[in-house]
N, C-alpha and C positions, 0 to 999 in steps of 0.2 A: 263407595269412593270417597278417596284423600281429599279437604277441601285442596282448592287448587292454590289459596292464599297459602298454604302450607309448603306445598311444591316450590311455589317463587320466594318463600322466606330459605326453601334449602335452597335456591339457582342462586341466591344472593350470597347467602355462605358461602357456599363452593369458589362462587367469583370475588370473594371478600381475602380468600383463603389462597388462591391461586390465583395470581392476577392475568397469569398468561392463557387462562384455561378459553377454550372454545366451546361455543355452544351448538347443538346442533337440535333438531324435530321441537323447536320451539311453536310452530305454528300450529302442533296440534291443543295447546292450552286456549286458543282461541278458539276453540270449537266447544269450552265446558261454561252450562249455563251459568254456574255462580259467579265465574269473573263478570258478569252481565249485571246481575243483583248487584253487586259491590258498587261497579261502574253508574249505574244508575246512583245508587246510594250517596256517591262524591258527587253528582251531578245537577241532581232535582234543589238539591236548594240554592244553586246558583242565581246570579240573577239572570242571566242571559240562556238559564234552561227555558224557560216559554219564548224566546225571541226565535222568529223563523228564519229561515236558511230562502235557499229559491222554493223551498214547498211548505204546507203546512205544518209540517213534521214538528212536533214539543214535544217536552215529557211529559206532556197532558196524552192516557193513553196506551202507556206502557203496559204489557201484557206476557204471560209465559210464549204467547202467539209470537208477538215481533220477538223474543228473543228464539223461539224456533226458526223461524222466516230469519231472520240474520244466521245464525250458526248451519243452517240448511246453503244460504249462499255462499258462505263461506267454506263451508268444504267441498263443494263443487265448483270453485274459484269463480264461480258467477258473480259475485258481489262485485260492486260499481259504486266506488265513490261518486257524489254530486258535487257538481263546482260547489264555491262558495260563494255565497252573497256579499259583492264587494261594499263596502260603508266605509267612512275616510274620519277620523277622530282629531282634534284640535291634539296639537303634537305637545307645544307649551301655552300657559299664559299670555294672553294679545299677541301671538305665533300666527300670523296668515297658513303657516307651513301646514297641513297635515297629514297624517300616517295614517295610511292604509290598513284598514282591518277585516279582515275576512273571517265570515259568519256560514258554519258550516251545518246543515241539517240534524236533528237528534241524536234519528240513527247513526250517522256518520261521527258525531260523538263517543256516542255509545261504543263502536268500534273503536276510535283513535285512544280511549281511557282505558280499555280493554290492554291494547298494542301498548301504551307508553307503563302500564303496570308492568307487562312484559319487558321489557327494558329497562324500564328500571330497576328492577329485580337484577339487571344483568352488569348494567354497566354504573348504578350510584357506588357499588362498592369499588371504582376502579379509579373513577372521578378523583381531580387532584383538590387538596385542602385548600388550596386558592382560589378555587373554583364558591362561587356563591348564590350567584341568580336560578331562580327556577326550581332551588332541590328542597327535602324535605328538610326538616331543624337546622335552613339557612336561610337568610335575609341582609337587606341591606344594613341595618345593624350589626348583624355579625359579622359581616363586610366589614363595617365603622369598627369595631370594636377588636380586627385582626389588622387591620392597619393602625392604632393607636398601640399595638404591642409589638408588631415588630417592624416598623418603619423609625424606629429610635434613633435616634442619628444622622438619618439619612441630608445628602448636603442638596442631593437636587430633586425635580420632580418629573416623569415623564406623562401627560399625561395621551391618552392612547385612546384614540377615535376611529374604528371603521366603516369606512362612507358604507352606508346602505345594507348594514350585516347581513341583518334577517331579508332582505330584499336577495340578496346577491350572493346565497348560498349557493352554491356548484351538485345540483341532484346525483351525476358522478362520482364526483369526488365525496359527496356523502355517502353516497352507496357504498363505494370502496373502504372507506374507516370500516362503516357496519359489518362488511364482508371480510375483516380481518379477526372480528369477535364470533360472529355469529355466523353458519355455515344453515342456513336455514333458503333454500332457493323459493320456496311459500310465501316465508315471510319477508323475506326481500322484493319479491315480489307486489307483494300489497303495500310498502312502502312506497313504492314507487308509482302506485294506482293513485296513491294521497297526494303525492307530490308532484302527478301530471294531472289535478283533479280539473284544475283551472277555474276562474270565478263567471260570476256572471257581474257586467255593470251594464246599469241603463237596458238590462234586457239582454245583452248585447256578449257574448261567450268569447272568455279570451283563456288562451292555453298560457299556462304558464310552465317557463321556460327553466327557473331559477326562483332559488328564495324557499322560504318556510313560510306563509302568511302565517302572519299573526291574527289571532283571534283561533287557530286549529288546538285543538287537545295535545295532539303529537309534537308539534310544533318545540317549544323550550326544551324537550327533551333531545328532539334533533337536533336543534343549535346547538345544546352542551357537550352532545357526542360530536359533531363537527370543530367546536369551541375547546374542547377536549386538547386534540392537537394542540392548539397555541398554548393552552396550556403546560404542554410536555417538555414544548419547545423553549418557553421560559423558564423551566425549572433545569433546563439542559446548559442553555442563555448562564445564570445564575449561578451552577456550579464551575463554569469557565472561567466567568470571572471574577470569582470569587479568590482575594490575597488576605492571610489573615493578619492580623493588626502586629506587627513590629513593635515591640516594649520598649520603645525611645520615648524620654520626656522631652519636651522641649527645650530650647536653650532658657529662655526667660523663667521656666518652670524650674530647672535645674539652679536657676541664679539664685532666685526668692527662697528656695528648699537649701540651700549652700548658707544663705545669711541665718534662716532659722537655726539649723545647726547651731552654727559658728555660738551667737546669742546663747541658745543652749549652756555649752561650753563654758561661754565667759562668765555665765551666772552661778557657776561651782563656785568662783574666787570672788566675786564682787562682793559689795558691802554697798551700805547706806543709799546716799545719791547717785551712786554711781548700778547699783541695782535696780533702782526706781525707772533710771532711766531704761535699759537693759532690758525690765519686763515689758515698759512702756513701747520699744522698737518691737520687740518682740510682740503685740501683739496687732501692732500695725502690720508688721508681715504677714502675721496670721492671715490679715483679712485680705492683704492683695495674694495671700498662692490663694483663696481660694475663687478669686476672678480671674485668675492665669490659665489659660488652656494648658491642659495637664498632658498627654500626651499629643506626639505630632502625627498626622492624618495619612499613616503608609499604608493604612487597610484597604479593601477596595470591596464590596457588597452589595447586592441587587436584589431587592423584594419584591415582590407580586401580586396584584390581587386584583381578579376578576368578579364583576356582577353583571351577568348578561353578557354584552358586549360592550361597555363599558370597563376601561382596565387601566389600574395606574402604576407605575412602577417606580420604586422609591432607589435613587444610586447612593451610594458613599464614594466618592472619585471626584473626578474631574467633570467639565461640564464637555469636553473632547470624549471621555467613557459614554456620557448620556446620549452624544450624534451618534457613534459607533453602534450604540443599542438599538438606535433607532430608525435607522438603515439595518441592519440584522432582523427586527419584527419584519418594516416595508419587504424586505427581500422574500421572507419567510410568507408573509400573510400573500403578498402577489404571485410568486413563485405556488406554493403548496397548499394553500388554501385556496387560489384562484378569486382573491376581494382585493382591496385597492386600502392601505391605510391612509385619511385624508391629513396631508402635508399642514395643512392652517390651520387644520383642530390638534392635531397629535403636538403639544405644548411641553416646553423645556423651561421648565420654572424652578427657580432658587429657593431652595425649602424655608428662608425666611420669611419671605415671599408666597402669598396664599393663591394655592392652587385649588380648583375644584374638584368633587368628587362626590355622585350622589347627589348633591346639594347640599353639600356642606362644603366650607373654606378650612381649608389645611392647611397648617403648616409648621413648621421644627422651632420649637421654641430656645432662643437663645439668654436667659433669662439666667444670669453669676448667682441671682443669690441664696445662698446659704441656708439652711435652713436643718433644726435638729429633726437625725434622722437614727431613732434608737439610740445607740451609742456613740454614734458618733455626728458629725454637723456636713452635711453634703449639700452640692448643688442638685436638688432634686426634680426641677424644672428643667434643669439643660438636658438638651435635644429629646425631651417631651413631643409626642407631637400633640397639638392644639386643632379641636374640634370646635368650629364657631358658626353661628347661625348667618348666613349670608342676606340681613335683615331691608338692606336696601335692595337688593337683586330677587330677592324671590318674597317676603312677608309682602311691602311694599305695593309689589305689584298684585299681589292677591287681594288685599285688601282694596284697591282703585277697582279691579277688574270683578269683583262683587259684590260694587255697589255699597264699601260699607263706609269710607270718607270719598272727602272732598280736596283739593286745596285752593283756597283763597287766594286773590291778588298779591298779596304781600307774602305768601308762600304758607302761612299756618296752617295747619292737617287740622279738618273737622271731621269726628262722627257726622253720619247722618243718618234718617232714613231706609229700609232697606223699602223702597212702595212695592217691588212685586210679592212680598210676603202679606201684605194686607190682608190677603185672602183666609190666610190662615190663623187658627184659634190661637192665643197666647201661649199656649203648652206651645205649639207645632212651632215656636217662632225662638223659642225661648231653643228647643229641641235642637231645630237647625244648627244654630250659633255656636249652641256647648258641642253641636258633632265636628265643624270647622273648626270648633278653638282646640277640639283634644286631639283632633286630628294633627294639626301643625305640630301642637306642641308636644306629644307621644314623639312624633318624627323626630324629633331634634331633643329629646330628652340626653344625649349624649354631648351636648355640647358644652363646652367650657363658659360662653355667656349666653347660659338658656335663663338666665333673669330678666334679659335684655326683653323675652316675649313678655315682659309687665306692662310695656306700655302696649304690646300688639293685644294682649286681654284686655287692658283698657278702652282702647280704641273698638275692640267687639263690645265690651258689654253696653256702652254705652251707643253705641249703635243699633243694639235689641232693645231698650228704652226707646231711644227715640222710635224705635219702626212700631214697636206696643203702642204708644202716645202716638203718635201718626195715628194707625189705626181705628184709635177711640177719638181720634179729633182731641187731645189731651197733651199733657206734660209729663218730661219727663218724670219730675218732681212730683206730681200728682200720683204718676204709676207706681213709683218707690212705695212715697206711701199707702196706696191701696192694697199691695202684695206684702207689708211686713209681717217676718214672720218670727216675730218679738225677741229673736237672735243679735237685733243688727241688722239683718238682710232683708233680699225680698226673694221673695220665690211664689211660684205657681203651684195653685193648688188642684190636684186631681183624683182620682178615684182607680183603688186598686183592688184585686179581689183581697186582700187585707186589711181592706181599709181605708181612710184618706189619706195622701199624702203630699208632700208639695216637693215642686224642682224648683228649685236657685239657680243661680250663673256661675257654670263650671269654673273652679279654682284652676289656675295653667298648674300649680306648683303640685299637685295631684298627680297632674301628667309625667311626673319627672323619674317616678320611681314604681310609679303602680297600673294597673290595669283600670280601662275606663270602664265604667259600670253603666248598665242599660237595665231600667226596669220595664216590666211589663204592664201596659197601661190596658185597664179593659173597665167596660162597666154593663155587662150584660149576664145575663143567667149564665151559672155553671151545671153543662152538662157532662154526665159519666158513659160511658162505652167502654167494654171493653177489647180489645183490638193487641194485635199480634204485633211484632216488632220488627222483625225483617219481610224483604220485599218479598222476598222468595215465602219465606212463611206466609205472608197475608197472602199473596195470590195462590200457591198451592192450600189453602184452606178450602177456596171453591165457595166461601162466608164470601155475600154480600155484607158489606160494615154499611150500609143504610137501609136495605129494606129486608136485608136476614135471610135471602132467599138460601140455601145448601146446594151445592153440586151444582154450580155454573161457574163461566169461564169467566175471570174477572180482567178489569181494567183497571189502572190509577189515573183518577182524575187529580192534575195537580192545581196551584195557584200560584201565582208570583210570590206574594204577601200576605199574611193571617191576619196580618193588622186593615186589610183594605176589604176583607168582608164586611158584609155590612149584616150580618145575622137574621136577616130576614126570611131564608131559606132554610129548611131543614139542614141541610147537607151544611149551608154555612154555620150550622150552631155548633152542630158532631166536628165540624175541622177546629172550630175556635173552643169548644172545650176543651180537647184532643191538642193545643195550639200542635198543628201538622198541618202540614203547605201539602201533604196529598192524605185520599182516601181511596181504597179499594173498591169497589162497587163494578157489580155486574152490567151487562152493554143495554139493557133496558135503563137503570138507571142513568149510569152517564149518558143517553140520550137524551133523557129528561131533564136531569141539570144544562146540558144545552143548550136546549131547547123546549122551556118549560111552558 
């Protein structure tokens, strides 16, 4: 039988080549076992794989029997998703507002992942290039890079905000949208089941009437299918709004350019002091010309970029044009998508002022400084988009929230020890600080004022030193002296499989253009054992990887993190040696692992 993933690739190719193609009989691919092994491979490494939903079903215990049972229920359409367990997470740092998070059972996650792969094969080729959230090869940074390239010269920003977007997705509208592309009643019915599964909160069942619950595996692709209609509307609005630039120079530019031409003509016959005076005048006029606006702002252009439910519009035109565009978007979102555009959060900002998008401050430069560009002198920064770190709004609240700093009575900022890390080893403390530092600096690597994060790095490093010093009842100076590495820096020694190494405090500049590096720390004996590479091969081999029994049904034993294993039991030693979070074992060994 042909691997299902190859069939999905063919579906994706057909969707790419024929945007209007309608797909049928997709449900049958949900009945193929190989997709479930691939789905498990995609899910088991996630942190939430061991998180329980409304029952004890997790990634632990995955087996051929489990896959067969799921397929049997889907085949006779008796499969019914269980309600998700509702939890709440903090929306923003230092915010009392919380965002609901739905946690499905692992079986439902598997089915959702398979459904997601099928829907992605159909829809990914037809999604707009302006959409960047929850898509392969797309990220916050791709959205920001597109903004830098496409928003050049815009005069206005419209910061779009849909009120409670994910919670207010209309189920009927969503299913109608899917129905235009997929004509498969059984697959549509399965989508309905997930949408109407409901949730459990404080052990009480609640029905879901709208929305795609955050936490669901299939929710992001469903949200993108829904909001793709907004992307198509934005494209049409931009096409209708577009008016090409008329090649008309400003009066002032023409005046200065005329004077330059006049002096150039006079220089042909001038001599002596007159020539020197004309040359000086010509130099002054050219400097003035480089500061003078060239063309009149007669063109009208609209640009649009969306990341998940956040979108921003760039407009070349007047403020009245922005007001009209805002009204058009509000009408479409209200009437077609059955949602509401937040009037108070959908702001119109002049591009000379900072607007906020994906945690960055953005504006368009008005710098008239002329610089050599090839063989010409150009105003290279004029009209370019500038991305900045919102230091006061993002970085400082983070530092206060993490107890990295405090503020003295005179307003001075001072790094302090994070006492809640005293129980950690010195290496773990440095690793924790490095992880946070790299996370922030990697995200803001596109910022033009990236160097400002040097102050952030300074506060983090001295808080780290004070934390280690406080743990040992010592001083930062003594800690630096204790851990000198001979290169003028301090670092913590630790053991690896290749010998002793040292981990110093991360250099924030390394985060600008390089990926973070994480070393594997071990201090145990290495065991070697042969194993199969894929889950379907490992399970179908029917050989217990722990006791060696043959021709027995196997189950996957799963752990959340290999580094948390103590190495006391033989199965722990094997997983540590293989650096794997899974091991295929017989039922007897699996029971022994859980009940030693």
